[in-house]
mmCIF entry with sequence, helices, sheets and N, C-alpha, C, O atoms, coordinates in Angstrom:
data_MODEL
# 
_entry.id   MODEL 
# 
_entity.id                         1 
_entity.type                       polymer 
_entity.pdbx_number_of_molecules   1 
# 
_entity_poly.entity_id                      1 
_entity_poly.type                           'polypeptide(L)' 
_entity_poly.nstd_linkage                   no 
_entity_poly.nstd_monomer                   no 
_entity_poly.pdbx_seq_one_letter_code       MKKNTPIDLLKENIAVLKFKQEEDLAILKWQLETTFDSLKPQNLLKSAIMSMTSVTG 
_entity_poly.pdbx_seq_one_letter_code_can   MKKNTPIDLLKENIAVLKFKQEEDLAILKWQLETTFDSLKPQNLLKSAIMSMTSVTG 
_entity_poly.pdbx_strand_id                 A 
# 
loop_
_entity_poly_seq.entity_id 
_entity_poly_seq.num 
_entity_poly_seq.mon_id 
_entity_poly_seq.hetero 
1 1  MET n 
1 2  LYS n 
1 3  LYS n 
1 4  ASN n 
1 5  THR n 
1 6  PRO n 
1 7  ILE n 
1 8  ASP n 
1 9  LEU n 
1 10 LEU n 
1 11 LYS n 
1 12 GLU n 
1 13 ASN n 
1 14 ILE n 
1 15 ALA n 
1 16 VAL n 
1 17 LEU n 
1 18 LYS n 
1 19 PHE n 
1 20 LYS n 
1 21 GLN n 
1 22 GLU n 
1 23 GLU n 
1 24 ASP n 
1 25 LEU n 
1 26 ALA n 
1 27 ILE n 
1 28 LEU n 
1 29 LYS n 
1 30 TRP n 
1 31 GLN n 
1 32 LEU n 
1 33 GLU n 
1 34 THR n 
1 35 THR n 
1 36 PHE n 
1 37 ASP n 
1 38 SER n 
1 39 LEU n 
1 40 LYS n 
1 41 PRO n 
1 42 GLN n 
1 43 ASN n 
1 44 LEU n 
1 45 LEU n 
1 46 LYS n 
1 47 SER n 
1 48 ALA n 
1 49 ILE n 
1 50 MET n 
1 51 SER n 
1 52 MET n 
1 53 THR n 
1 54 SER n 
1 55 VAL n 
1 56 THR n 
1 57 GLY n 
# 
_struct_asym.id          A 
_struct_asym.entity_id   1 
# 
loop_
_struct_conf.conf_type_id 
_struct_conf.id 
_struct_conf.pdbx_PDB_helix_id 
_struct_conf.beg_label_comp_id 
_struct_conf.beg_label_asym_id 
_struct_conf.beg_label_seq_id 
_struct_conf.pdbx_beg_PDB_ins_code 
_struct_conf.end_label_comp_id 
_struct_conf.end_label_asym_id 
_struct_conf.end_label_seq_id 
_struct_conf.pdbx_end_PDB_ins_code 
_struct_conf.beg_auth_comp_id 
_struct_conf.beg_auth_asym_id 
_struct_conf.beg_auth_seq_id 
_struct_conf.end_auth_comp_id 
_struct_conf.end_auth_asym_id 
_struct_conf.end_auth_seq_id 
_struct_conf.pdbx_PDB_helix_class 
_struct_conf.details 
_struct_conf.pdbx_PDB_helix_length 
HELX_P HELX_P1 AA1 PRO A 6  ? SER A 38 ? PRO A 6  SER A 38 1 ? 33 
HELX_P HELX_P2 AA2 PRO A 41 ? THR A 53 ? PRO A 41 THR A 53 1 ? 13 
# 
_struct_conf_type.id          HELX_P 
_struct_conf_type.criteria    ? 
_struct_conf_type.reference   ? 
# 
loop_
_atom_site.group_PDB 
_atom_site.id 
_atom_site.type_symbol 
_atom_site.label_atom_id 
_atom_site.label_alt_id 
_atom_site.label_comp_id 
_atom_site.label_asym_id 
_atom_site.label_entity_id 
_atom_site.label_seq_id 
_atom_site.pdbx_PDB_ins_code 
_atom_site.Cartn_x 
_atom_site.Cartn_y 
_atom_site.Cartn_z 
_atom_site.occupancy 
_atom_site.B_iso_or_equiv 
_atom_site.pdbx_formal_charge 
_atom_site.auth_seq_id 
_atom_site.auth_comp_id 
_atom_site.auth_asym_id 
_atom_site.auth_atom_id 
_atom_site.pdbx_PDB_model_num 
ATOM 1   N N  . MET A 1 1  ? -30.974 -17.421 20.720 1.00 0.00 ? 1  MET A N  1 
ATOM 2   C CA . MET A 1 1  ? -29.630 -17.432 20.272 1.00 0.00 ? 1  MET A CA 1 
ATOM 3   C C  . MET A 1 1  ? -29.623 -16.245 19.101 1.00 0.00 ? 1  MET A C  1 
ATOM 4   O O  . MET A 1 1  ? -30.541 -16.123 18.290 1.00 0.00 ? 1  MET A O  1 
ATOM 5   N N  . LYS A 1 2  ? -28.548 -15.466 19.136 1.00 0.00 ? 2  LYS A N  1 
ATOM 6   C CA . LYS A 1 2  ? -28.382 -14.425 18.127 1.00 0.00 ? 2  LYS A CA 1 
ATOM 7   C C  . LYS A 1 2  ? -27.868 -14.892 16.839 1.00 0.00 ? 2  LYS A C  1 
ATOM 8   O O  . LYS A 1 2  ? -26.913 -15.665 16.765 1.00 0.00 ? 2  LYS A O  1 
ATOM 9   N N  . LYS A 1 3  ? -28.496 -14.428 15.818 1.00 0.00 ? 3  LYS A N  1 
ATOM 10  C CA . LYS A 1 3  ? -28.065 -14.942 14.393 1.00 0.00 ? 3  LYS A CA 1 
ATOM 11  C C  . LYS A 1 3  ? -26.854 -13.965 13.970 1.00 0.00 ? 3  LYS A C  1 
ATOM 12  O O  . LYS A 1 3  ? -26.948 -12.738 14.025 1.00 0.00 ? 3  LYS A O  1 
ATOM 13  N N  . ASN A 1 4  ? -25.821 -14.589 13.583 1.00 0.00 ? 4  ASN A N  1 
ATOM 14  C CA . ASN A 1 4  ? -24.698 -13.736 13.104 1.00 0.00 ? 4  ASN A CA 1 
ATOM 15  C C  . ASN A 1 4  ? -24.982 -13.192 11.695 1.00 0.00 ? 4  ASN A C  1 
ATOM 16  O O  . ASN A 1 4  ? -25.326 -13.955 10.793 1.00 0.00 ? 4  ASN A O  1 
ATOM 17  N N  . THR A 1 5  ? -24.851 -11.999 11.528 1.00 0.00 ? 5  THR A N  1 
ATOM 18  C CA . THR A 1 5  ? -25.056 -11.375 10.251 1.00 0.00 ? 5  THR A CA 1 
ATOM 19  C C  . THR A 1 5  ? -23.721 -11.394 9.428  1.00 0.00 ? 5  THR A C  1 
ATOM 20  O O  . THR A 1 5  ? -22.708 -11.678 10.067 1.00 0.00 ? 5  THR A O  1 
ATOM 21  N N  . PRO A 1 6  ? -23.610 -11.162 8.262  1.00 0.00 ? 6  PRO A N  1 
ATOM 22  C CA . PRO A 1 6  ? -22.396 -11.092 7.527  1.00 0.00 ? 6  PRO A CA 1 
ATOM 23  C C  . PRO A 1 6  ? -21.500 -9.950  8.198  1.00 0.00 ? 6  PRO A C  1 
ATOM 24  O O  . PRO A 1 6  ? -20.289 -10.110 8.346  1.00 0.00 ? 6  PRO A O  1 
ATOM 25  N N  . ILE A 1 7  ? -22.150 -8.822  8.582  1.00 0.00 ? 7  ILE A N  1 
ATOM 26  C CA . ILE A 1 7  ? -21.362 -7.745  9.149  1.00 0.00 ? 7  ILE A CA 1 
ATOM 27  C C  . ILE A 1 7  ? -20.715 -8.255  10.454 1.00 0.00 ? 7  ILE A C  1 
ATOM 28  O O  . ILE A 1 7  ? -19.545 -7.988  10.728 1.00 0.00 ? 7  ILE A O  1 
ATOM 29  N N  . ASP A 1 8  ? -21.484 -8.972  11.223 1.00 0.00 ? 8  ASP A N  1 
ATOM 30  C CA . ASP A 1 8  ? -20.935 -9.404  12.554 1.00 0.00 ? 8  ASP A CA 1 
ATOM 31  C C  . ASP A 1 8  ? -19.825 -10.388 12.238 1.00 0.00 ? 8  ASP A C  1 
ATOM 32  O O  . ASP A 1 8  ? -18.784 -10.325 12.892 1.00 0.00 ? 8  ASP A O  1 
ATOM 33  N N  . LEU A 1 9  ? -19.975 -11.283 11.290 1.00 0.00 ? 9  LEU A N  1 
ATOM 34  C CA . LEU A 1 9  ? -18.911 -12.247 10.989 1.00 0.00 ? 9  LEU A CA 1 
ATOM 35  C C  . LEU A 1 9  ? -17.581 -11.563 10.399 1.00 0.00 ? 9  LEU A C  1 
ATOM 36  O O  . LEU A 1 9  ? -16.456 -12.036 10.560 1.00 0.00 ? 9  LEU A O  1 
ATOM 37  N N  . LEU A 1 10 ? -17.848 -10.465 9.742  1.00 0.00 ? 10 LEU A N  1 
ATOM 38  C CA . LEU A 1 10 ? -16.671 -9.676  9.202  1.00 0.00 ? 10 LEU A CA 1 
ATOM 39  C C  . LEU A 1 10 ? -15.997 -8.981  10.267 1.00 0.00 ? 10 LEU A C  1 
ATOM 40  O O  . LEU A 1 10 ? -14.767 -9.005  10.285 1.00 0.00 ? 10 LEU A O  1 
ATOM 41  N N  . LYS A 1 11 ? -16.677 -8.328  11.210 1.00 0.00 ? 11 LYS A N  1 
ATOM 42  C CA . LYS A 1 11 ? -16.088 -7.730  12.398 1.00 0.00 ? 11 LYS A CA 1 
ATOM 43  C C  . LYS A 1 11 ? -15.359 -8.649  13.301 1.00 0.00 ? 11 LYS A C  1 
ATOM 44  O O  . LYS A 1 11 ? -14.333 -8.280  13.873 1.00 0.00 ? 11 LYS A O  1 
ATOM 45  N N  . GLU A 1 12 ? -15.852 -9.824  13.446 1.00 0.00 ? 12 GLU A N  1 
ATOM 46  C CA . GLU A 1 12 ? -15.172 -10.973 14.220 1.00 0.00 ? 12 GLU A CA 1 
ATOM 47  C C  . GLU A 1 12 ? -13.911 -11.361 13.465 1.00 0.00 ? 12 GLU A C  1 
ATOM 48  O O  . GLU A 1 12 ? -12.865 -11.466 14.106 1.00 0.00 ? 12 GLU A O  1 
ATOM 49  N N  . ASN A 1 13 ? -13.924 -11.567 12.242 1.00 0.00 ? 13 ASN A N  1 
ATOM 50  C CA . ASN A 1 13 ? -12.768 -11.905 11.428 1.00 0.00 ? 13 ASN A CA 1 
ATOM 51  C C  . ASN A 1 13 ? -11.641 -10.809 11.541 1.00 0.00 ? 13 ASN A C  1 
ATOM 52  O O  . ASN A 1 13 ? -10.444 -11.060 11.675 1.00 0.00 ? 13 ASN A O  1 
ATOM 53  N N  . ILE A 1 14 ? -12.184 -9.606  11.469 1.00 0.00 ? 14 ILE A N  1 
ATOM 54  C CA . ILE A 1 14 ? -11.146 -8.436  11.406 1.00 0.00 ? 14 ILE A CA 1 
ATOM 55  C C  . ILE A 1 14 ? -10.459 -8.525  12.796 1.00 0.00 ? 14 ILE A C  1 
ATOM 56  O O  . ILE A 1 14 ? -9.231  -8.510  12.878 1.00 0.00 ? 14 ILE A O  1 
ATOM 57  N N  . ALA A 1 15 ? -11.316 -8.624  13.960 1.00 0.00 ? 15 ALA A N  1 
ATOM 58  C CA . ALA A 1 15 ? -10.691 -8.647  15.239 1.00 0.00 ? 15 ALA A CA 1 
ATOM 59  C C  . ALA A 1 15 ? -9.657  -9.862  15.440 1.00 0.00 ? 15 ALA A C  1 
ATOM 60  O O  . ALA A 1 15 ? -8.649  -9.688  16.125 1.00 0.00 ? 15 ALA A O  1 
ATOM 61  N N  . VAL A 1 16 ? -9.913  -11.021 14.862 1.00 0.00 ? 16 VAL A N  1 
ATOM 62  C CA . VAL A 1 16 ? -9.030  -12.134 14.810 1.00 0.00 ? 16 VAL A CA 1 
ATOM 63  C C  . VAL A 1 16 ? -7.731  -11.813 14.114 1.00 0.00 ? 16 VAL A C  1 
ATOM 64  O O  . VAL A 1 16 ? -6.637  -12.000 14.647 1.00 0.00 ? 16 VAL A O  1 
ATOM 65  N N  . LEU A 1 17 ? -7.896  -11.320 12.894 1.00 0.00 ? 17 LEU A N  1 
ATOM 66  C CA . LEU A 1 17 ? -6.749  -10.938 12.118 1.00 0.00 ? 17 LEU A CA 1 
ATOM 67  C C  . LEU A 1 17 ? -6.009  -9.802  12.804 1.00 0.00 ? 17 LEU A C  1 
ATOM 68  O O  . LEU A 1 17 ? -4.784  -9.905  12.740 1.00 0.00 ? 17 LEU A O  1 
ATOM 69  N N  . LYS A 1 18 ? -6.459  -8.801  13.410 1.00 0.00 ? 18 LYS A N  1 
ATOM 70  C CA . LYS A 1 18 ? -5.687  -7.736  14.129 1.00 0.00 ? 18 LYS A CA 1 
ATOM 71  C C  . LYS A 1 18 ? -4.930  -8.482  15.193 1.00 0.00 ? 18 LYS A C  1 
ATOM 72  O O  . LYS A 1 18 ? -3.722  -8.260  15.277 1.00 0.00 ? 18 LYS A O  1 
ATOM 73  N N  . PHE A 1 19 ? -5.502  -9.357  16.033 1.00 0.00 ? 19 PHE A N  1 
ATOM 74  C CA . PHE A 1 19 ? -4.816  -9.956  17.069 1.00 0.00 ? 19 PHE A CA 1 
ATOM 75  C C  . PHE A 1 19 ? -3.642  -10.825 16.382 1.00 0.00 ? 19 PHE A C  1 
ATOM 76  O O  . PHE A 1 19 ? -2.533  -10.794 16.916 1.00 0.00 ? 19 PHE A O  1 
ATOM 77  N N  . LYS A 1 20 ? -3.821  -11.522 15.338 1.00 0.00 ? 20 LYS A N  1 
ATOM 78  C CA . LYS A 1 20 ? -2.754  -12.373 14.702 1.00 0.00 ? 20 LYS A CA 1 
ATOM 79  C C  . LYS A 1 20 ? -1.570  -11.401 14.223 1.00 0.00 ? 20 LYS A C  1 
ATOM 80  O O  . LYS A 1 20 ? -0.382  -11.715 14.292 1.00 0.00 ? 20 LYS A O  1 
ATOM 81  N N  . GLN A 1 21 ? -2.034  -10.220 13.746 1.00 0.00 ? 21 GLN A N  1 
ATOM 82  C CA . GLN A 1 21 ? -1.032  -9.304  13.234 1.00 0.00 ? 21 GLN A CA 1 
ATOM 83  C C  . GLN A 1 21 ? -0.245  -8.760  14.353 1.00 0.00 ? 21 GLN A C  1 
ATOM 84  O O  . GLN A 1 21 ? 0.962   -8.596  14.177 1.00 0.00 ? 21 GLN A O  1 
ATOM 85  N N  . GLU A 1 22 ? -0.846  -8.425  15.616 1.00 0.00 ? 22 GLU A N  1 
ATOM 86  C CA . GLU A 1 22 ? -0.030  -8.065  16.677 1.00 0.00 ? 22 GLU A CA 1 
ATOM 87  C C  . GLU A 1 22 ? 0.928   -9.115  17.239 1.00 0.00 ? 22 GLU A C  1 
ATOM 88  O O  . GLU A 1 22 ? 2.018   -8.818  17.729 1.00 0.00 ? 22 GLU A O  1 
ATOM 89  N N  . GLU A 1 23 ? 0.463   -10.344 17.141 1.00 0.00 ? 23 GLU A N  1 
ATOM 90  C CA . GLU A 1 23 ? 1.341   -11.510 17.581 1.00 0.00 ? 23 GLU A CA 1 
ATOM 91  C C  . GLU A 1 23 ? 2.503   -11.591 16.554 1.00 0.00 ? 23 GLU A C  1 
ATOM 92  O O  . GLU A 1 23 ? 3.672   -11.632 16.938 1.00 0.00 ? 23 GLU A O  1 
ATOM 93  N N  . ASP A 1 24 ? 2.171   -11.613 15.284 1.00 0.00 ? 24 ASP A N  1 
ATOM 94  C CA . ASP A 1 24 ? 3.229   -11.703 14.451 1.00 0.00 ? 24 ASP A CA 1 
ATOM 95  C C  . ASP A 1 24 ? 4.274   -10.629 14.505 1.00 0.00 ? 24 ASP A C  1 
ATOM 96  O O  . ASP A 1 24 ? 5.466   -10.853 14.294 1.00 0.00 ? 24 ASP A O  1 
ATOM 97  N N  . LEU A 1 25 ? 3.757   -9.408  14.807 1.00 0.00 ? 25 LEU A N  1 
ATOM 98  C CA . LEU A 1 25 ? 4.643   -8.308  14.880 1.00 0.00 ? 25 LEU A CA 1 
ATOM 99  C C  . LEU A 1 25 ? 5.597   -8.378  16.086 1.00 0.00 ? 25 LEU A C  1 
ATOM 100 O O  . LEU A 1 25 ? 6.763   -7.992  15.998 1.00 0.00 ? 25 LEU A O  1 
ATOM 101 N N  . ALA A 1 26 ? 5.062   -8.888  17.229 1.00 0.00 ? 26 ALA A N  1 
ATOM 102 C CA . ALA A 1 26 ? 5.900   -9.115  18.372 1.00 0.00 ? 26 ALA A CA 1 
ATOM 103 C C  . ALA A 1 26 ? 6.962   -10.205 18.101 1.00 0.00 ? 26 ALA A C  1 
ATOM 104 O O  . ALA A 1 26 ? 8.077   -10.100 18.613 1.00 0.00 ? 26 ALA A O  1 
ATOM 105 N N  . ILE A 1 27 ? 6.652   -11.211 17.335 1.00 0.00 ? 27 ILE A N  1 
ATOM 106 C CA . ILE A 1 27 ? 7.529   -12.298 17.044 1.00 0.00 ? 27 ILE A CA 1 
ATOM 107 C C  . ILE A 1 27 ? 8.593   -11.813 16.059 1.00 0.00 ? 27 ILE A C  1 
ATOM 108 O O  . ILE A 1 27 ? 9.756   -12.205 16.149 1.00 0.00 ? 27 ILE A O  1 
ATOM 109 N N  . LEU A 1 28 ? 8.189   -10.961 15.124 1.00 0.00 ? 28 LEU A N  1 
ATOM 110 C CA . LEU A 1 28 ? 9.049   -10.321 14.116 1.00 0.00 ? 28 LEU A CA 1 
ATOM 111 C C  . LEU A 1 28 ? 10.159  -9.388  14.829 1.00 0.00 ? 28 LEU A C  1 
ATOM 112 O O  . LEU A 1 28 ? 11.349  -9.394  14.514 1.00 0.00 ? 28 LEU A O  1 
ATOM 113 N N  . LYS A 1 29 ? 9.571   -8.566  15.861 1.00 0.00 ? 29 LYS A N  1 
ATOM 114 C CA . LYS A 1 29 ? 10.485  -7.796  16.602 1.00 0.00 ? 29 LYS A CA 1 
ATOM 115 C C  . LYS A 1 29 ? 11.470  -8.568  17.390 1.00 0.00 ? 29 LYS A C  1 
ATOM 116 O O  . LYS A 1 29 ? 12.638  -8.194  17.497 1.00 0.00 ? 29 LYS A O  1 
ATOM 117 N N  . TRP A 1 30 ? 10.988  -9.692  17.968 1.00 0.00 ? 30 TRP A N  1 
ATOM 118 C CA . TRP A 1 30 ? 12.029  -10.466 18.707 1.00 0.00 ? 30 TRP A CA 1 
ATOM 119 C C  . TRP A 1 30 ? 13.017  -11.054 17.779 1.00 0.00 ? 30 TRP A C  1 
ATOM 120 O O  . TRP A 1 30 ? 14.211  -11.058 18.079 1.00 0.00 ? 30 TRP A O  1 
ATOM 121 N N  . GLN A 1 31 ? 12.589  -11.547 16.679 1.00 0.00 ? 31 GLN A N  1 
ATOM 122 C CA . GLN A 1 31 ? 13.653  -12.115 15.776 1.00 0.00 ? 31 GLN A CA 1 
ATOM 123 C C  . GLN A 1 31 ? 14.666  -11.124 15.189 1.00 0.00 ? 31 GLN A C  1 
ATOM 124 O O  . GLN A 1 31 ? 15.832  -11.458 14.977 1.00 0.00 ? 31 GLN A O  1 
ATOM 125 N N  . LEU A 1 32 ? 14.213  -9.954  14.945 1.00 0.00 ? 32 LEU A N  1 
ATOM 126 C CA . LEU A 1 32 ? 15.014  -8.825  14.517 1.00 0.00 ? 32 LEU A CA 1 
ATOM 127 C C  . LEU A 1 32 ? 16.031  -8.428  15.586 1.00 0.00 ? 32 LEU A C  1 
ATOM 128 O O  . LEU A 1 32 ? 17.200  -8.162  15.304 1.00 0.00 ? 32 LEU A O  1 
ATOM 129 N N  . GLU A 1 33 ? 15.540  -8.399  16.818 1.00 0.00 ? 33 GLU A N  1 
ATOM 130 C CA . GLU A 1 33 ? 16.437  -8.059  17.894 1.00 0.00 ? 33 GLU A CA 1 
ATOM 131 C C  . GLU A 1 33 ? 17.579  -9.169  18.122 1.00 0.00 ? 33 GLU A C  1 
ATOM 132 O O  . GLU A 1 33 ? 18.755  -8.889  18.356 1.00 0.00 ? 33 GLU A O  1 
ATOM 133 N N  . THR A 1 34 ? 17.083  -10.407 18.024 1.00 0.00 ? 34 THR A N  1 
ATOM 134 C CA . THR A 1 34 ? 18.074  -11.565 18.176 1.00 0.00 ? 34 THR A CA 1 
ATOM 135 C C  . THR A 1 34 ? 19.132  -11.433 17.147 1.00 0.00 ? 34 THR A C  1 
ATOM 136 O O  . THR A 1 34 ? 20.327  -11.420 17.444 1.00 0.00 ? 34 THR A O  1 
ATOM 137 N N  . THR A 1 35 ? 18.651  -11.328 15.840 1.00 0.00 ? 35 THR A N  1 
ATOM 138 C CA . THR A 1 35 ? 19.497  -11.199 14.668 1.00 0.00 ? 35 THR A CA 1 
ATOM 139 C C  . THR A 1 35 ? 20.527  -10.063 14.907 1.00 0.00 ? 35 THR A C  1 
ATOM 140 O O  . THR A 1 35 ? 21.739  -10.256 14.818 1.00 0.00 ? 35 THR A O  1 
ATOM 141 N N  . PHE A 1 36 ? 20.006  -8.949  15.193 1.00 0.00 ? 36 PHE A N  1 
ATOM 142 C CA . PHE A 1 36 ? 20.857  -7.752  15.394 1.00 0.00 ? 36 PHE A CA 1 
ATOM 143 C C  . PHE A 1 36 ? 21.879  -7.957  16.452 1.00 0.00 ? 36 PHE A C  1 
ATOM 144 O O  . PHE A 1 36 ? 23.029  -7.559  16.264 1.00 0.00 ? 36 PHE A O  1 
ATOM 145 N N  . ASP A 1 37 ? 21.535  -8.551  17.551 1.00 0.00 ? 37 ASP A N  1 
ATOM 146 C CA . ASP A 1 37 ? 22.515  -8.918  18.632 1.00 0.00 ? 37 ASP A CA 1 
ATOM 147 C C  . ASP A 1 37 ? 23.586  -9.874  18.106 1.00 0.00 ? 37 ASP A C  1 
ATOM 148 O O  . ASP A 1 37 ? 24.779  -9.740  18.381 1.00 0.00 ? 37 ASP A O  1 
ATOM 149 N N  . SER A 1 38 ? 23.101  -10.830 17.346 1.00 0.00 ? 38 SER A N  1 
ATOM 150 C CA . SER A 1 38 ? 24.105  -11.887 16.963 1.00 0.00 ? 38 SER A CA 1 
ATOM 151 C C  . SER A 1 38 ? 25.164  -11.282 15.888 1.00 0.00 ? 38 SER A C  1 
ATOM 152 O O  . SER A 1 38 ? 26.264  -11.798 15.693 1.00 0.00 ? 38 SER A O  1 
ATOM 153 N N  . LEU A 1 39 ? 24.706  -10.154 15.233 1.00 0.00 ? 39 LEU A N  1 
ATOM 154 C CA . LEU A 1 39 ? 25.589  -9.694  14.189 1.00 0.00 ? 39 LEU A CA 1 
ATOM 155 C C  . LEU A 1 39 ? 26.545  -8.360  14.738 1.00 0.00 ? 39 LEU A C  1 
ATOM 156 O O  . LEU A 1 39 ? 27.211  -7.627  14.007 1.00 0.00 ? 39 LEU A O  1 
ATOM 157 N N  . LYS A 1 40 ? 26.437  -8.276  15.998 1.00 0.00 ? 40 LYS A N  1 
ATOM 158 C CA . LYS A 1 40 ? 27.349  -7.254  16.642 1.00 0.00 ? 40 LYS A CA 1 
ATOM 159 C C  . LYS A 1 40 ? 28.701  -7.725  16.456 1.00 0.00 ? 40 LYS A C  1 
ATOM 160 O O  . LYS A 1 40 ? 28.950  -8.930  16.470 1.00 0.00 ? 40 LYS A O  1 
ATOM 161 N N  . PRO A 1 41 ? 29.596  -6.836  16.281 1.00 0.00 ? 41 PRO A N  1 
ATOM 162 C CA . PRO A 1 41 ? 31.036  -7.247  16.073 1.00 0.00 ? 41 PRO A CA 1 
ATOM 163 C C  . PRO A 1 41 ? 31.545  -8.036  17.193 1.00 0.00 ? 41 PRO A C  1 
ATOM 164 O O  . PRO A 1 41 ? 32.270  -9.001  16.949 1.00 0.00 ? 41 PRO A O  1 
ATOM 165 N N  . GLN A 1 42 ? 31.235  -7.722  18.428 1.00 0.00 ? 42 GLN A N  1 
ATOM 166 C CA . GLN A 1 42 ? 31.741  -8.498  19.577 1.00 0.00 ? 42 GLN A CA 1 
ATOM 167 C C  . GLN A 1 42 ? 31.240  -9.995  19.604 1.00 0.00 ? 42 GLN A C  1 
ATOM 168 O O  . GLN A 1 42 ? 31.923  -10.929 20.027 1.00 0.00 ? 42 GLN A O  1 
ATOM 169 N N  . ASN A 1 43 ? 30.065  -10.095 19.141 1.00 0.00 ? 43 ASN A N  1 
ATOM 170 C CA . ASN A 1 43 ? 29.504  -11.401 19.119 1.00 0.00 ? 43 ASN A CA 1 
ATOM 171 C C  . ASN A 1 43 ? 29.973  -12.171 17.956 1.00 0.00 ? 43 ASN A C  1 
ATOM 172 O O  . ASN A 1 43 ? 30.177  -13.381 18.054 1.00 0.00 ? 43 ASN A O  1 
ATOM 173 N N  . LEU A 1 44 ? 30.156  -11.512 16.837 1.00 0.00 ? 44 LEU A N  1 
ATOM 174 C CA . LEU A 1 44 ? 30.793  -12.197 15.662 1.00 0.00 ? 44 LEU A CA 1 
ATOM 175 C C  . LEU A 1 44 ? 32.187  -12.680 16.064 1.00 0.00 ? 44 LEU A C  1 
ATOM 176 O O  . LEU A 1 44 ? 32.507  -13.840 15.807 1.00 0.00 ? 44 LEU A O  1 
ATOM 177 N N  . LEU A 1 45 ? 32.995  -11.886 16.653 1.00 0.00 ? 45 LEU A N  1 
ATOM 178 C CA . LEU A 1 45 ? 34.442  -12.288 17.174 1.00 0.00 ? 45 LEU A CA 1 
ATOM 179 C C  . LEU A 1 45 ? 34.258  -13.367 18.144 1.00 0.00 ? 45 LEU A C  1 
ATOM 180 O O  . LEU A 1 45 ? 35.016  -14.334 18.061 1.00 0.00 ? 45 LEU A O  1 
ATOM 181 N N  . LYS A 1 46 ? 33.319  -13.337 19.091 1.00 0.00 ? 46 LYS A N  1 
ATOM 182 C CA . LYS A 1 46 ? 33.173  -14.403 19.977 1.00 0.00 ? 46 LYS A CA 1 
ATOM 183 C C  . LYS A 1 46 ? 32.840  -15.774 19.424 1.00 0.00 ? 46 LYS A C  1 
ATOM 184 O O  . LYS A 1 46 ? 33.325  -16.821 19.854 1.00 0.00 ? 46 LYS A O  1 
ATOM 185 N N  . SER A 1 47 ? 31.967  -15.674 18.432 1.00 0.00 ? 47 SER A N  1 
ATOM 186 C CA . SER A 1 47 ? 31.429  -16.825 17.731 1.00 0.00 ? 47 SER A CA 1 
ATOM 187 C C  . SER A 1 47 ? 32.594  -17.483 16.923 1.00 0.00 ? 47 SER A C  1 
ATOM 188 O O  . SER A 1 47 ? 32.794  -18.697 16.928 1.00 0.00 ? 47 SER A O  1 
ATOM 189 N N  . ALA A 1 48 ? 33.352  -16.572 16.223 1.00 0.00 ? 48 ALA A N  1 
ATOM 190 C CA . ALA A 1 48 ? 34.548  -17.058 15.433 1.00 0.00 ? 48 ALA A CA 1 
ATOM 191 C C  . ALA A 1 48 ? 35.503  -17.779 16.288 1.00 0.00 ? 48 ALA A C  1 
ATOM 192 O O  . ALA A 1 48 ? 35.882  -18.890 15.914 1.00 0.00 ? 48 ALA A O  1 
ATOM 193 N N  . ILE A 1 49 ? 35.984  -17.229 17.507 1.00 0.00 ? 49 ILE A N  1 
ATOM 194 C CA . ILE A 1 49 ? 36.945  -17.855 18.353 1.00 0.00 ? 49 ILE A CA 1 
ATOM 195 C C  . ILE A 1 49 ? 36.332  -19.024 18.865 1.00 0.00 ? 49 ILE A C  1 
ATOM 196 O O  . ILE A 1 49 ? 37.057  -20.018 18.914 1.00 0.00 ? 49 ILE A O  1 
ATOM 197 N N  . MET A 1 50 ? 35.016  -19.149 19.307 1.00 0.00 ? 50 MET A N  1 
ATOM 198 C CA . MET A 1 50 ? 34.491  -20.387 19.816 1.00 0.00 ? 50 MET A CA 1 
ATOM 199 C C  . MET A 1 50 ? 34.520  -21.508 18.832 1.00 0.00 ? 50 MET A C  1 
ATOM 200 O O  . MET A 1 50 ? 34.769  -22.658 19.192 1.00 0.00 ? 50 MET A O  1 
ATOM 201 N N  . SER A 1 51 ? 34.265  -21.180 17.569 1.00 0.00 ? 51 SER A N  1 
ATOM 202 C CA . SER A 1 51 ? 34.282  -22.237 16.505 1.00 0.00 ? 51 SER A CA 1 
ATOM 203 C C  . SER A 1 51 ? 35.665  -22.738 16.196 1.00 0.00 ? 51 SER A C  1 
ATOM 204 O O  . SER A 1 51 ? 35.901  -23.899 15.861 1.00 0.00 ? 51 SER A O  1 
ATOM 205 N N  . MET A 1 52 ? 36.625  -21.726 16.338 1.00 0.00 ? 52 MET A N  1 
ATOM 206 C CA . MET A 1 52 ? 38.007  -22.167 16.121 1.00 0.00 ? 52 MET A CA 1 
ATOM 207 C C  . MET A 1 52 ? 38.678  -23.025 17.182 1.00 0.00 ? 52 MET A C  1 
ATOM 208 O O  . MET A 1 52 ? 39.561  -23.843 16.923 1.00 0.00 ? 52 MET A O  1 
ATOM 209 N N  . THR A 1 53 ? 38.199  -22.781 18.391 1.00 0.00 ? 53 THR A N  1 
ATOM 210 C CA . THR A 1 53 ? 38.789  -23.441 19.582 1.00 0.00 ? 53 THR A CA 1 
ATOM 211 C C  . THR A 1 53 ? 37.901  -24.810 20.010 1.00 0.00 ? 53 THR A C  1 
ATOM 212 O O  . THR A 1 53 ? 38.324  -25.614 20.841 1.00 0.00 ? 53 THR A O  1 
ATOM 213 N N  . SER A 1 54 ? 36.755  -24.938 19.398 1.00 0.00 ? 54 SER A N  1 
ATOM 214 C CA . SER A 1 54 ? 35.966  -26.140 19.664 1.00 0.00 ? 54 SER A CA 1 
ATOM 215 C C  . SER A 1 54 ? 36.685  -27.352 19.061 1.00 0.00 ? 54 SER A C  1 
ATOM 216 O O  . SER A 1 54 ? 37.242  -27.341 17.964 1.00 0.00 ? 54 SER A O  1 
ATOM 217 N N  . VAL A 1 55 ? 36.613  -28.387 19.884 1.00 0.00 ? 55 VAL A N  1 
ATOM 218 C CA . VAL A 1 55 ? 37.256  -29.698 19.465 1.00 0.00 ? 55 VAL A CA 1 
ATOM 219 C C  . VAL A 1 55 ? 36.171  -30.513 18.713 1.00 0.00 ? 55 VAL A C  1 
ATOM 220 O O  . VAL A 1 55 ? 35.058  -30.726 19.193 1.00 0.00 ? 55 VAL A O  1 
ATOM 221 N N  . THR A 1 56 ? 36.583  -30.954 17.490 1.00 0.00 ? 56 THR A N  1 
ATOM 222 C CA . THR A 1 56 ? 35.708  -31.778 16.758 1.00 0.00 ? 56 THR A CA 1 
ATOM 223 C C  . THR A 1 56 ? 36.235  -33.171 16.807 1.00 0.00 ? 56 THR A C  1 
ATOM 224 O O  . THR A 1 56 ? 37.447  -33.386 16.799 1.00 0.00 ? 56 THR A O  1 
ATOM 225 N N  . GLY A 1 57 ? 35.340  -34.125 16.858 1.00 0.00 ? 57 GLY A N  1 
ATOM 226 C CA . GLY A 1 57 ? 35.758  -35.505 17.080 1.00 0.00 ? 57 GLY A CA 1 
ATOM 227 C C  . GLY A 1 57 ? 35.625  -36.276 15.937 1.00 0.00 ? 57 GLY A C  1 
ATOM 228 O O  . GLY A 1 57 ? 35.936  -37.467 15.956 1.00 0.00 ? 57 GLY A O  1 
# 
């Protein structure tokens, strides 16, 4: 069995962090896109109309 040196462990940790960073970036882009779409004037108007016409019990 190969013994892990501190350099090997560091490289492995860097690879894990890079993967997590890419994942987080993809999630952030999706959230930004979703927020941008919800703030478009047509969607704001649609949301306002839906909330005014909804029946509350």
